C-alpha positions as CSV (number, residue, x, y, z in Angstrom):
1,M,7.9,-5.5,0.2
2,L,9.9,-2.5,1.6
3,P,12.6,-3.0,4.1
4,N,14.2,0.2,5.4
5,D,17.4,1.6,7.0
6,L,15.8,4.2,9.3
7,G,12.5,4.9,11.0
8,R,9.5,5.4,8.8
9,A,5.8,6.0,9.4
10,L,3.1,4.9,7.0
11,Q,-0.5,5.8,7.3
12,V,-3.0,3.6,5.6
13,G,-6.3,5.4,4.9
14,P,-7.7,8.5,6.5
15,P,-6.3,9.7,9.9
16,L,-9.6,9.2,11.5
17,L,-9.1,5.4,11.2
18,D,-5.9,5.6,13.3
19,R,-4.1,3.2,11.1
20,V,-0.5,4.5,11.5
21,L,2.2,1.9,11.1
22,R,5.7,2.7,12.4
23,Y,8.6,0.6,11.4
24,D,12.4,0.7,11.9
25,P,15.5,-1.0,10.4
26,A,14.5,-4.3,12.0
27,C,11.2,-4.5,10.1
28,S,9.7,-4.4,6.6
29,F,6.3,-3.4,5.2
30,I,4.4,-5.9,3.0
31,A,1.4,-4.9,1.0
32,S,-0.8,-7.3,-1.0
33,L,-3.2,-4.7,-2.1
34,D,-2.7,-1.2,-3.7
35,L,-4.0,0.9,-0.8
36,P,-4.2,4.7,-0.5
37,A,-1.5,5.6,2.0
38,S,0.9,8.4,2.8
39,G,4.3,8.0,4.4
40,C,7.0,10.1,5.9
41,V,10.5,9.5,7.1
42,I,10.7,10.3,10.9
43,E,14.5,9.8,11.4
44,A,17.2,10.7,8.9
45,S,20.3,12.9,8.6
46,P,23.2,13.5,6.3
47,E,25.2,11.1,8.4
48,K,22.5,8.4,8.5
49,P,20.3,9.0,5.4
50,F,17.1,7.1,4.8
51,V,17.6,4.3,2.3
52,A,15.0,1.8,1.2
53,V,14.7,-1.0,-1.3
54,S,11.5,-2.5,-2.7
55,L,10.4,-5.6,-4.5
56,T,7.2,-6.1,-6.5
57,L,5.6,-9.4,-5.5
58,D,5.3,-11.7,-8.5
59,R,2.1,-13.8,-8.2
60,D,3.3,-16.4,-10.6
61,A,6.6,-16.8,-8.8
62,L,4.7,-17.1,-5.5
63,A,2.4,-19.7,-6.9
64,A,5.4,-21.8,-8.1
65,L,7.0,-21.7,-4.7
66,I,3.9,-22.5,-2.6
67,P,4.0,-26.3,-3.1
68,E,7.6,-26.3,-1.8
69,T,7.0,-24.4,1.4
70,P,5.2,-25.4,4.6
71,H,1.5,-24.4,4.7
72,P,0.7,-21.9,7.5
73,A,-2.6,-21.8,9.2
74,D,-5.3,-20.2,7.2
75,G,-6.9,-17.0,8.4
76,D,-8.5,-13.8,7.2
77,P,-5.3,-11.8,6.6
78,A,-5.1,-8.0,6.2
79,G,-3.8,-6.6,2.9
80,F,-0.8,-5.1,4.6
81,A,1.5,-5.8,7.5
82,V,4.8,-4.8,9.2
83,T,6.9,-7.8,9.8
84,P,10.4,-8.4,11.4
85,V,13.3,-8.9,9.1
86,T,15.2,-12.1,9.9
87,P,18.9,-12.7,9.4
88,E,18.0,-15.1,6.5
89,M,15.9,-12.4,4.9
90,L,18.7,-9.8,5.2
91,E,21.1,-12.3,3.6
92,A,18.7,-12.8,0.7
93,W,18.4,-9.1,0.1
94,D,22.2,-8.7,0.3
95,H,22.5,-11.3,-2.4
96,L,20.1,-9.4,-4.6
97,I,21.6,-5.9,-4.0
98,A,25.1,-7.3,-4.7
99,L,24.1,-7.8,-8.3
100,L,24.2,-4.0,-8.8
101,D,28.0,-4.5,-8.9
102,A,27.7,-7.3,-11.4
103,P,25.3,-6.2,-14.1
104,R,26.2,-9.1,-16.4
105,D,24.9,-11.5,-13.8
106,V,21.5,-9.8,-13.4
107,P,19.6,-11.6,-16.1
108,V,20.5,-15.1,-14.8
109,L,20.9,-14.5,-11.0
110,A,18.3,-11.8,-10.2
111,P,15.3,-14.2,-10.7
112,L,17.0,-16.7,-8.3
113,R,17.7,-14.0,-5.7
114,E,14.1,-12.8,-5.9
115,R,12.9,-16.4,-5.5
116,E,15.0,-16.7,-2.4
117,I,13.4,-13.5,-0.9
118,L,9.9,-14.8,-1.8
119,Y,10.7,-18.2,-0.2
120,R,11.8,-16.5,3.1
121,L,8.6,-14.4,3.0
122,L,6.4,-17.5,2.6
123,Q,8.1,-19.1,5.6
124,G,7.5,-16.0,7.7
125,P,4.5,-14.7,9.7
126,Q,2.9,-13.2,6.5
127,G,3.1,-16.5,4.6
128,G,-0.7,-16.9,4.7
129,M,-1.2,-13.4,3.2
130,L,1.2,-14.2,0.4
131,R,-0.5,-17.4,-0.4
132,Q,-3.7,-15.6,-0.9
133,I,-2.0,-13.2,-3.3
134,A,-1.1,-16.1,-5.5
135,R,-4.6,-17.6,-5.6
136,D,-7.2,-16.1,-8.0
137,D,-10.0,-17.5,-5.9
138,S,-8.8,-16.2,-2.5
139,R,-10.6,-13.5,-0.5
140,L,-7.7,-11.0,-1.0
141,S,-7.9,-11.6,-4.8
142,Q,-11.6,-11.0,-4.8
143,V,-11.2,-7.8,-2.8
144,R,-8.4,-6.8,-5.2
145,R,-10.8,-6.9,-8.1
146,A,-13.1,-4.4,-6.4
147,I,-10.2,-2.2,-5.5
148,Q,-9.1,-2.1,-9.1
149,W,-12.5,-0.9,-10.1
150,L,-12.5,1.8,-7.5
151,Q,-9.0,3.0,-8.5
152,A,-10.1,3.3,-12.1
153,H,-13.5,4.9,-11.4
154,F,-13.1,6.7,-8.0
155,D,-14.7,9.8,-9.5
156,R,-18.0,8.0,-10.2
157,K,-20.9,7.2,-7.9
158,M,-20.4,3.8,-6.2
159,R,-22.9,1.1,-5.5
160,I,-21.9,-1.5,-2.9
161,D,-24.0,-4.3,-4.6
162,M,-22.1,-3.7,-7.9
163,L,-18.7,-3.9,-6.1
164,A,-19.8,-7.1,-4.3
165,E,-20.7,-8.5,-7.7
166,I,-17.3,-7.6,-9.1
167,A,-15.7,-9.3,-6.2
168,G,-17.9,-12.4,-6.5
169,M,-19.3,-12.1,-3.0
170,S,-22.6,-11.4,-1.2
171,V,-22.9,-7.8,0.1
172,P,-22.5,-8.7,3.8
173,S,-19.5,-10.9,3.0
174,F,-17.9,-8.3,0.8
175,H,-18.2,-5.6,3.5
176,R,-16.5,-7.9,6.0
177,H,-13.7,-9.1,3.8
178,F,-13.1,-5.6,2.3
179,K,-12.7,-4.1,5.8
180,A,-10.5,-6.9,7.0
181,A,-8.2,-6.5,4.1
182,T,-8.0,-2.7,3.9
183,A,-9.0,-1.4,7.4
184,M,-11.6,0.7,5.6
185,S,-15.1,0.5,4.4
186,P,-15.6,0.7,0.6
187,L,-16.9,4.3,1.0
188,Q,-13.9,5.3,3.1
189,F,-11.6,3.7,0.6
190,Q,-13.2,5.7,-2.3
191,K,-13.1,8.9,-0.2
192,S,-9.4,8.4,0.5
193,L,-8.7,7.8,-3.2
194,R,-10.6,11.0,-4.1
195,L,-8.9,13.2,-1.5
196,Q,-5.4,11.9,-2.4
197,A,-6.0,12.5,-6.1
198,A,-7.2,16.0,-5.3
199,R,-4.1,16.7,-3.2
200,R,-2.0,15.7,-6.2
201,L,-3.9,18.1,-8.4
202,L,-3.6,20.9,-5.8
203,A,0.2,20.3,-5.7
204,I,0.4,21.2,-9.4
205,H,-1.5,24.5,-8.8
206,A,-5.1,23.4,-9.5
207,E,-7.9,25.5,-7.8
208,A,-9.6,23.7,-4.9
209,S,-13.0,23.8,-6.5
210,R,-11.8,22.4,-9.8
211,A,-9.9,19.7,-7.9
212,A,-13.0,18.8,-6.0
213,Y,-15.2,18.4,-9.1
214,A,-12.4,16.6,-11.0
215,V,-12.3,13.8,-8.4
216,G,-16.1,13.3,-8.1
217,Y,-17.3,15.8,-5.4
218,E,-20.5,17.7,-6.2
219,S,-20.0,20.1,-3.3
220,A,-16.9,22.2,-2.8
221,S,-17.7,22.9,0.8
222,Q,-18.1,19.1,1.6
223,F,-14.8,18.6,-0.2
224,S,-13.1,21.2,1.9
225,R,-14.5,19.7,5.2
226,E,-13.4,16.2,4.3
227,Y,-10.0,17.3,3.0
228,A,-9.3,19.1,6.3
229,R,-10.5,16.0,8.3
230,M,-8.1,13.8,6.4
231,F,-5.0,16.0,6.1
232,G,-5.4,18.2,9.1
233,A,-5.9,21.5,7.3
234,P,-8.1,23.0,4.5
235,P,-6.8,22.6,1.0
236,S,-5.1,26.0,0.6
237,R,-3.3,25.8,4.0
238,D,-2.3,22.2,3.5
239,I,-0.7,22.9,0.1
240,E,1.2,25.9,1.5
241,R,2.5,23.6,4.3
242,L,3.6,21.0,1.8
243,R,5.4,23.5,-0.4
244,G,7.2,24.7,2.6
245,T,8.3,21.2,3.5
246,D,11.6,19.8,2.3
247,E,11.1,17.8,-0.9
248,G,10.5,14.2,-0.2
249,A,9.8,14.6,3.5
250,V,6.1,13.9,2.9
251,A,4.9,11.6,0.2
252,V,1.6,10.5,-1.2
253,I,1.7,6.9,-2.2
C-alpha cells in the first residue's frame, strides 16, 4: 500500500494498454501482485516535496484479521487499485509514523499499528482483494504463482498450458483470471518484464543488442520495435532522455 503527499502517476504494463493510474494526496495505491509498472511524480517542488510511505502487506496478519471483519461481496478483483484514504486510515498511518520518534516502542507497538492499518483496509472498498491475498486457494493467489514463475524465467520461452498448470487452472480460466488481475495477457506480461529488465541493463551502459539477447529476444530489430512501442523511443534515444532527466523523476518499479 502506498499513500502519497502529492500527485503521482503509475502506469501498469505497456503504454498500449492505456492503464495509467493517477492519484493524489486523498488516495493510496494498493497492489496484491508484483506487477511490471513505471511511475513518475507529476507535481512536486522544494516547497511541497513529494513524500510517500509504503507498507508490505502481511498475508498471515491479513488472514488473522479476516474473521474479525465484515465480509464484503465476492468478486473477481484486479491485482491493483487506487482507493480513497479515509480519516480513520490517515489516523492509523499517523500512529505508525509517530513511532519514528519513539524507537524503543517500535518492537511492541509497530505490529499493532500495522494491524490497525490492515483492519481499515479490510473494511474499505478493496477488502475483497485483500481477502484473496490471504487465501492460498484464491484466484489471485493462483495467478500469483504463475507470475512468480514468469518473473524468475522471463527470458525463457513461455507455454500457456504450463503456466495454467502452475496456477492450477484450465487454460481458458487462466487466461480470463490472469487478465482480470493484471490487465495484461500472459504474453504481454512477459514482454513487459523483458523490456523493463532490458531498460535497466541499458541504464548501466549495456549495448542494445546484448540487452535484447540477455532478456530473451532472438531478434535485435524486434526488440528495438517493441522497446520503442513501450517507452516511446528506440533504446538509444530513450536512455539518453532518461540520463538527461533529474534523478528520481522517472522510476522503473
